[in-house]
C-alpha positions in Angstrom: 12.3 -63.2 -122.4 13.3 -61.5 -119.2 17.0 -62.3 -119.8 16.8 -60.9 -123.3 15.2 -57.8 -122.1 17.6 -57.3 -119.2 20.7 -58.2 -121.0 21.9 -54.6 -120.9 21.9 -54.8 -117.1 24.9 -57.1 -117.5 27.1 -54.4 -118.9 30.5 -54.9 -117.2 32.7 -52.0 -118.4 34.8 -50.5 -115.8 37.0 -48.3 -118.0 34.9 -45.8 -119.8 32.4 -43.1 -118.8 31.2 -41.4 -122.0 27.7 -40.8 -120.5 29.1 -39.0 -117.3 31.4 -36.8 -119.3 28.6 -35.9 -121.8 26.1 -35.3 -119.0 28.6 -32.9 -117.2 29.1 -31.1 -120.5 25.5 -30.6 -121.0 25.2 -29.0 -117.5 22.7 -31.6 -116.4 22.5 -33.0 -112.8 25.0 -35.8 -112.6 23.8 -37.4 -109.2 22.8 -40.5 -111.1 25.3 -43.2 -110.3 24.3 -46.1 -112.5 27.9 -46.4 -113.9 29.3 -46.5 -110.5 26.9 -49.2 -109.5 27.8 -51.2 -112.6 31.5 -50.8 -111.6 30.7 -51.9 -108.0 28.7 -54.9 -109.4 31.6 -56.0 -111.6 34.1 -55.8 -108.9 31.8 -57.7 -106.6 31.4 -60.4 -109.2 35.2 -60.8 -109.7 35.7 -60.8 -105.9 33.1 -63.5 -105.7 34.9 -65.7 -108.2 38.1 -65.1 -106.3 36.5 -66.2 -103.1 34.6 -69.1 -104.8 37.8 -70.7 -105.9 39.2 -70.6 -102.3 36.6 -73.1 -101.1 38.3 -76.4 -100.4 35.4 -78.3 -102.0 35.7 -76.3 -105.3 39.5 -76.6 -105.3 39.3 -80.3 -104.8 36.8 -80.7 -107.6 38.9 -78.8 -109.8 42.1 -80.6 -109.0 40.3 -84.0 -109.4 39.0 -83.1 -112.9 42.5 -82.0 -113.9 44.0 -85.2 -112.6 41.2 -87.3 -114.3 42.1 -85.8 -117.7 45.8 -86.4 -117.0 45.1 -89.9 -116.2 43.2 -90.4 -119.4 46.1 -88.8 -121.3 48.5 -91.2 -119.5 46.2 -94.3 -120.4 46.1 -93.2 -124.1 49.9 -92.9 -124.3 50.8 -96.0 -122.3 48.0 -98.4 -122.9 46.1 -97.6 -126.0 48.2 -96.0 -128.7 51.3 -98.2 -128.2 49.2 -101.2 -128.9 47.7 -99.8 -132.2 48.9 -101.5 -135.4 48.2 -98.6 -137.7 49.3 -98.8 -141.4 49.9 -96.0 -143.8 48.1 -95.8 -147.1 50.6 -98.3 -148.6 49.7 -100.9 -146.0 52.9 -100.5 -144.3 53.1 -100.4 -140.6 53.7 -97.0 -139.0 56.3 -96.5 -136.4 55.2 -97.4 -132.7 53.9 -94.6 -130.8 56.4 -92.8 -128.6 54.9 -91.2 -125.4 55.1 -87.4 -125.5 54.5 -87.1 -121.7 51.1 -85.4 -122.3 49.8 -86.1 -118.8 52.7 -84.2 -117.2 52.4 -81.4 -119.7 48.7 -81.2 -119.1 49.3 -80.9 -115.3 52.0 -78.2 -115.8 49.9 -76.4 -118.2 47.0 -76.2 -115.7 49.3 -75.2 -112.8 50.8 -72.4 -114.9 47.5 -71.2 -116.3 45.8 -71.1 -112.9 48.7 -69.1 -111.4 48.5 -66.7 -114.3 44.7 -66.2 -113.6 45.1 -65.8 -110.0 47.8 -63.1 -110.5 45.7 -61.3 -113.1 42.7 -61.2 -111.0 44.7 -60.0 -108.0 46.4 -57.2 -110.1 42.9 -56.2 -111.4 41.3 -56.1 -108.0 44.1 -54.1 -106.6 44.0 -51.6 -109.3 40.2 -51.0 -109.0 40.1 -51.2 -105.2 42.6 -48.2 -105.3 40.1 -46.3 -107.6 37.2 -47.1 -105.2 39.4 -45.9 -102.3 39.8 -42.6 -104.3 36.0 -42.3 -104.8 35.4 -43.0 -101.1 37.9 -40.3 -100.2 35.9 -37.8 -102.3 37.8 -37.6 -105.6 35.5 -37.0 -108.5 34.9 -39.3 -111.4 36.7 -37.0 -113.8 40.0 -37.7 -112.0 39.7 -41.5 -112.4 40.5 -42.1 -116.0 36.9 -42.4 -117.3 36.1 -45.4 -115.1 32.4 -45.6 -115.4 30.0 -45.9 -118.2 26.3 -45.2 -118.5 24.1 -47.0 -121.0 22.2 -45.0 -123.7 19.4 -43.1 -122.2 16.7 -44.7 -124.5 17.8 -48.1 -123.1 18.0 -46.9 -119.5 16.7 -49.2 -116.8 16.6 -48.0 -113.3 19.1 -50.5 -112.1 20.6 -48.2 -109.4 21.1 -45.0 -111.3 19.1 -43.0 -108.9 21.3 -44.0 -106.0 22.7 -40.9 -104.3 26.4 -40.2 -103.8 26.2 -41.2 -100.1 24.4 -44.6 -101.0 27.2 -45.3 -103.5 29.8 -44.4 -101.0 28.2 -46.8 -98.4 28.4 -49.6 -101.1 32.0 -48.8 -101.9 32.8 -49.1 -98.1 31.2 -52.5 -97.9 32.9 -53.5 -101.1 36.3 -52.4 -99.9 35.7 -54.2 -96.6 35.0 -57.4 -98.5 38.1 -56.9 -100.5 40.2 -56.5 -97.5 38.7 -59.7 -96.1 38.9 -61.6 -99.2 41.4 -64.3 -98.1 43.9 -65.9 -100.4 43.2 -68.1 -103.5 45.9 -70.7 -103.5 46.7 -72.6 -106.6 45.5 -76.2 -106.1 48.1 -77.5 -108.4 51.2 -76.4 -106.3 
């Protein structure tokens, strides 16, 4: 039940800030930083995934699983399917199975997909790290392309919306330090 009630705190949108813009138009105090805290949380989560995949143990397991699937595909194509005597609906034998090289195609697919995901995550982090650097240097939210979003006020939970600007800047500094010290996620399939 707690998860169901708290699902709104899992909002991970970094690209809109309708709440902030509307709050500013109403002339209300805009010191609540829940949207910024959500953005910090999402960036932290993505950075954590990036660093998680750098762990040798995790990379080894990932590679072993891909190789295990490749081995199963190779076994099917070399040992199982060629030995099948399959007949069509007229009881005539079907042609012998010809290997498609699925094991090699599978390994190439995983290598290419992993490389594409690494690149996409790195580009995403670079883009948003630059935004956080702008905030740290004092640029206002309005200049950042509607980055932050606030949940509807009737569903508001005090996640970190009462953090003042200095507290948010401190969090951003820690986040940027972690980003700069992130290491490199190498494709285990290279």
